C-alpha positions, 0 to 999 in steps of 0.5 A: 500512471505507472503502478509498482508493487513491492515488499518491505521486510521488517525489521522485527520479525522478518514478516514482508510487507506488501507495498503499492506506489501510483506514480504520475506521468508527468511533473510530481507535485507531492506525495499522499501516504495511505493507511488502511484501517480495520477489515481492509486491504490495499487494493481496494483504495487504487482508484483512489491512488489512480486519482491522486497520481492522475492529478500529479501526487505519487500515492504509497500504501500498505497492507496493515500487519495481519491485512491483504498480503501482509500475513503470515498464515491464514491464523495471522490474519486480522492480528496486529 
């Protein structure tokens, strides 16, 4: 499994959005795009992403605005 972390910049306010992608070693069967809920962060889902990648699926997730690494300051935590 190949795991890649990258950042997308919001066109609205230039907030860096932290993203993570897991890719299978062999043939790709499909794509799973995950979204976490309130009070979550993308790294919590790495074991599930590894399972998907181990079964041939590319899996991607991002930290939602105000959570995980998609936060400008501590004052912004939890705000969407």
